[in-house]
N, C-alpha and C positions, 0 to 999 in steps of 0.2 A: 346116967349119972357119971360114969367113968369119962365120957367125952366132955361133959361140962367141967369136970375137975381139971382135965388136961387143958381145956380152953382158958379157964380162969388162971391156971398157973402160967400159961404163956403170956396172958395180959399183964399179970403182976411182974413177970420177968422183964417184959418190955418197958413197963413204967419205971422199974428200978434202974434199968440200963439208961433210960432217957434222963433220969434225975442225976445219975452219976456223971453224965456228959453234958450237963446244963441244958438238956432238952433238945440238943442239936447233934446230929451225926454228920461227920465229914468223911468223904471218900478219901482213899489213900492218895489219889492225885491231888485233891485239894489241900491235904495236909503237907504234901511235899513241895507245893509251889513256893518258890522263894519270894521274899519281899526285899527289894533293894532300896537302900537309903542313899541320900544325896551326899555320900562321901566316897572317895576313891577306894578305900579299903573294902567297903561293902560291895561296891560295884565290881571290884576286881575278882569277886567270887564267880562271876559269869565266865563261861567258856567262850572266848571271843571268836572262835572258829567252829561253828556247829558242823555236824556231820554232813549235812547237805552241801555246804560250801567246800569241804574237803574233797567231796566226790565230783562236784559240778565242773570245775576247771575253766569253763568257757561261757561267757555271757555277752549280750549285745544291748546297747542303749543308744539314745539319740539326743543330739543337741538340736533342739527345735523350739521355736517360739517366735516372738516378735523380731528377734535378732536375725531370723531367716529372711525377713522381708527385703532389706536392701540388697542382699545377695551380692555383696561387693567386698573385696579385700579379704576379710576374715571375721572371726567372732568378736574381735575388738573394735569393729566398726562403730557400735553405739558410743563408745568412749571417744575414739579418735575423730569422729565427725565434729566434735565440739572443741577440738584443738586447732586453733587457727594456723594455717600453713601446712597442715598435714595432708598427705595423699588423700585420705578419706574426706577431710574437710573440703578440699578442692572439688572432688567428685560430687559431694553433697550440694555444694553451692550451685554447680552447673545443673544438677539433676532435680533438686528439690527447692533450692533457694537457701538463703542464710539460715543457719541453725537457730538463730534467735527468733526467726519467723516460722521455721519448720523444724521443731526439735524431735528427739527420738520418740517421745510420747505420741507424736503425730503419726507414727507408723502403725499404731495399735489398730485403727479401723481397717488397715490394709492386711492385717493378719486374720484371714477368714477361715483357713483350714478346711475349705469346702470339699476337698477330696480325701480328707483323713478318714481312714477306716482301721480301727484298732484291731479288728480280727485279721485283716490282711497283714498288718505289721507283725502281730504275734505269730501268725502262720509262717511268715518269712523267717523270723528269728528262729523258730523251731526247725524249719527245713535247713537252716544254716548250721544247726547242731548246738545252738545255745541252750543252756540249762537254766539261765536266768536272763531277764530282759526288762527294759523299762525306758524311761525318758527323763530328761532334765526337768525336775519339778520347778526349780527356780534358778535362773542363771544370774550372773552378776548384774543384769540389767533391771532387776526388780520386778520382773514379770512372773506371775504364778500361773502354772498350767493346770490349776485345779479350782474348784468352787470354794473360794476363800471368803470368810467373813472379816478377816483382818486386813488383807491387802486389796484395795479397790481395783488394782491393776491385775485382774485375773481373767482367765479364759472363759469363765461362765458369765461374768457380768459385762465383759467387753470383748472386742475382737470376734472370735468364732462363736461365742455364747454357747460353749460346750465344756463339760467337765472332762478335759482330755486325760488327766491322770486317772480319773475314775473309770473311763471307758477302757483304757489300756490295762489297768489293774485287773478288771474282770476278764479281759481277753487273755492275758498272760496266765493268771491263776487257773482259768478254766482248762488250760492245756497242761496243768500240773507242772508249770515252770515257776520259778521264784521271781518275785517282782522287785524291781529296783527303782528307787527315787533318788535323784542326785540333787544336792543343795550347794549353790555357789553364792548364796546371799551375803555371807560375811563381808566380802570385798565391797559390797554395795555401799556400806556406811562411809560417808564423807568424813574424813578426819580433820582436814584443815578448813572447816566451814568458816566462810567470811575472812579467811587468811589469804589474801591475794598474793602475798609474797611467796607462798609455798604450794599453791594449789596444783601446779603441774608435777610436784614431787609427791603428791598424795598417793597412798597405796590403795585408795578406793578405785572403783571402776569409773565412776563419773567424777571428773574434777570440778571443783567449785570455780565458777566464772561469773562475775556480776553481769556480764553481757549475754549470758546463755540461759536457757531454761533450767540448767543444772543448779542454778542459784535461786530458783523460784521459791517464793514464800507461800505460794498457794498450798493449802493443806493437803490436797490430793496430789497435785503434780510433784511436790517435794518428796512424797513417799517413794515414787518411782526412782528418783535420782539419789536417794539416800541422804538428802539434805534435811535431816530431822534431828531432834535432840537424841543424844546417844542412848540414854536410858529408855526412851521410847523405841529406838531401833532394837535394843536387846530384847525387850519384851515382845516385839513383833517377831523377831527371829525365833524365839522359843515358842510363841503362840502358833506360828505357822507350822513349825515342826509337829506340834501336838495335833493340829488339824489333820495333817497328812497321816500321822500315826493312827489317830482315832478312826478316820474315814476309809483308809486304804490298807492298813497293816502291811507296809512294805517289809520285805524280807532282808533287804540290804539298803542302807542309807549311806550314800557316798558324799563326802565333803571335799570341796575344792580348797585351795590354799586360803590363807589369811583368817583361819579360824582363831588365830591368836588375838584377833580384834575383839573377840567375845569374852567377857569376864568368866572366870572359873566357875562361879556359882551358877551361872546360866548353863554352862556346859554340863555340869554335874546334874542339874535338874533335868536337862534333856535326856542324858543317859539313863538316869533312874526311871524316868517316865517311859522311855522306849522299852527298857528291860522288863519293867513291871507289866506293861501292856502285853509284851510277848509272852511272859510267864502265864498270864491269864488265859492266853490262847494256845498254850503248849507249842509255842513257835520259837524256832531257833533263828536269831537275827544276827546280822553283821552290820557294823558301822566302820567306816574307814577314816584314816587321818593321813596327813602329809607332814613330814618333818617334825613329828612329835607334838602336834597340836592337840591331840588327845592321847591319854596314856595307852601304851601297848597292852596293858592289862585288861582293857575293855574294848580295844579296837584293833583293826589290822592296818598295817602301813600300806599306802598306795604309792606307786611309782609312775607318775605321769610320763608317758613316752620313755620309760626306762625300766630297769629291773635289777635284780641282784646278780652278782657274777659268781655265786657259789650256792651250794645247798644250805638252806637255813632250817633251824628247828621251828621257827615261827612261820605260820602261813602268811601270805601277803597277796597283793593285787597289783596288776599292771593295767592301766587304762591307755589304750591306743586308739587310733582312728583309722578308718578305711581310707580317709582322704589325706592329701598332702597340703599343708599350709593353712588350713582352717578346720575348726571343729564343726562349724555350722555351714550350711549350704552357701556357695557362691556360684555365679554364672560360669566361672572358669575353673572350677574345682578340679585339682589334680587328684589322681587315685593311685593307691598302692596296688600291687598284684596279689592275687590270692596266695601264691607261694610265699611271698614275704610275710604275710600274716600267719600262715601255717608254721613257718620257721620260728617266728616269735612265740607262738603258742607252745610249740614243742620245747623251746628253750626255757620258757617260764615254768611250765609244768615239771620239767626235769629238775628244777631247783626248789620246788615246793610252793610255787605261786599259782595264780589263776589269771586269766586274761579277760578283761571286759572291753569289747570293741565298740567304738562309736560309729554310727552312721549319721548322714547329714540330709534329712528330708528337705524338700522344697517347702516354701511357705504354705502352699495349698495342701500339704500333707502327703504328697507322693514321694516315695523313696525312688530316686531315678533308676532307670533300668541298668545303667552301668554299675551302680553300687549293688543292686540286687544280684547281678551276674556274679560278682565277686563273692557275695555271701553264699550263693548257691554252690559255687565251686568249692568253697570251704566245707559246706554241708556234704557234698558228694565225697570229698576226701574223708570226712569223719565217719560216714556210713561204713566205709571199708576199714578205716584205721582207728576209729574211735576207742576201741578197747585199749589202745596204747596211751590214751589221754584220760578218759573218764575213770573215776574211782581208782586211780593209780596212786602209788607213793614213789618216793625217791629211791634210787638204788645207791650203791656205795660210792659211785661217782655220777656227776650229772651228764658227762659227755667227754668227747675227745675230738681232735681235729685241729687244723691249722688256724682257724679263725678265733681270735681271742677278744674277750670283753675285759678291758683293763680295769674298770671300776664299776661299782654299784651306784645307783642313784637315778634321779629323774633327768629327762631331756638329754638322753645319750645320743651321740652321733649315730647315724644309720650304720648298722652292721649287716654286711652282705655275706651270707653263708654259702658254702659250696657243697658239692656232693661228697666231699671228703670229711665233712663235719657230721658228727653223730651225737644224738641225745638219747639218754636212757631213762626209762621208767620201769616200774615193777608192780605186779599184781599177783598175789598168791606166790606160787613158785615160778612164775614166768617173768622173764626179763624182756623188755621191748627195746630194740635198737632202731631208732628213727634216723634214717639217713636223709639228710636235707638236700635232696636232689636225686636225679637218676644217674647212677654211675656208668651205665652202659650195659649192653647185653653180654652175658657170660663173663662178667668181670669179677675178679677175686677181690674181696674186701677183707682187711684184717681188723677185727674188733679187738684192739690191743688191751682193753680193760678186762678181758677174760683170760689174761695171761696166767693167772694162778687158779683159775677155776677148773675143776675136773669132773663136775657133776652134770654135764650136758647130756640130755636125753634125746632131744630132737630139735630141729630148726625148721620153721616155716616162714614163708613170706606172705603177709596178709594181702589178699586179693589175687593171689596166683595159685594156679592148680598144679604147677610143676613142683616136683620134689627138689628140695634144696640140698645141694651137695655142700658138705662142710667137713672140716677136720681141725682138731685142736692141737696147737703147737705150743712150744714154750713162749712164743712171743704173742700169742693170742688165739682167738677163734677165727678161722678163715672160712668165709662163706662165699659161695658163687651165686651171682645174680642169675635169674632165669634167662632163657633165650629170647624172650619177648619183653618189650618195654611195658612196664606196669603203670607208672605215673611219673611225670616230670617234676612234680612239686616236692614229694618226699615219699619214701617207701619205708616199710616197717618189717623188720625181722623179729619174729616171735621165737624166743629161745626158751625151751622147756628145760627146767632143772629139777633135780631130786629134792 
């Protein structure tokens, strides 16, 4: 009888509790999940730089798609081939014929991606030390690298007949890396449709020309060239983003320039949709903007081929490319050296930024050996010195040395650092002094930024077994390099403090 009374009492208590809460119980996590509305004040409640991004510092993505097929000039070939008299136009006529007869859309069957292996890409990115990676989801050229129901020009229905974005997302996420999808579509919209007086001044990727496929009225062809009604373009832009969010849950969505062509209401709807999707999945996501095209309250500023020249409170991103002259593959593609990229990485991280490095695969899906070599050199350096990059914060100064960056911004002139240039990062009580080159054996270096520091406990050089001789003077911390060369690219002194 006693057990029956206890059981009945428990049932009654459960029924009362259920009635009090409308018959439904919510977990603490469900109750805490935010709902974002389509206004900037609501969206600004989101923390635009999640913890994973603050720690990651380095990622890799790829410019790859139909634009890789011509392999000529640069990633603006698809536009310039339609501009009569241009270098690309002349090459195109000789190689493929007049653009009116062989337009950019005719390259699509030639993009087969027959050697693309998403796991090989992801493994390479990981070996290179990247914490996030991905691919261009859609470039200016109107080609979608995923299985799209909105855009007929997609990798599943045409070309390789594969869901490239989907394959790479699985490969990246399976390695516990964060996944990147970049969107360059906004520039695709033709502004001066049927306005032949202004078409070459158009800020769109494909200029309207009544003698070219870019002016086609064909319902399918016109979608690739952005020659469609503006309202239809805006709806497609938003719809395609929703497809990628729903199907692949990217951790970072990067936007290229000309996002100002998209009306505010569409941008707000995108941000709300992305953040609400992320909240349901307990996912911290990042979106980027250039030159204020999205509010800083919801997104991080990106500096294409540039960066800040000082420490900032806000986090930001630099996107650079392993190549010289083109973001996509060309037959004569020039390449940077690994040390150049490592120096940019150290400079960016010392000022509160992160670096996303672009690679340029061939149309068949192979990342060329010479690009792979550079990535693996970066990875080897990070295996030894990565603790000075990953999960670090800024110190009281970003660095010292003779080489100066005069201004912040995009598309900066090349800056060549020397072994007298030093960048600083911090983790816990440790300060890392990254010397951008090998100063020589048994050489004394003065870290002048330590002039007023008195709490030095010990100094080590990452990757060296030798004891580091040091002494603190009024003008700074003097350290002696080891008797044997460690690395030509950059070396890192780890300074232990109280």
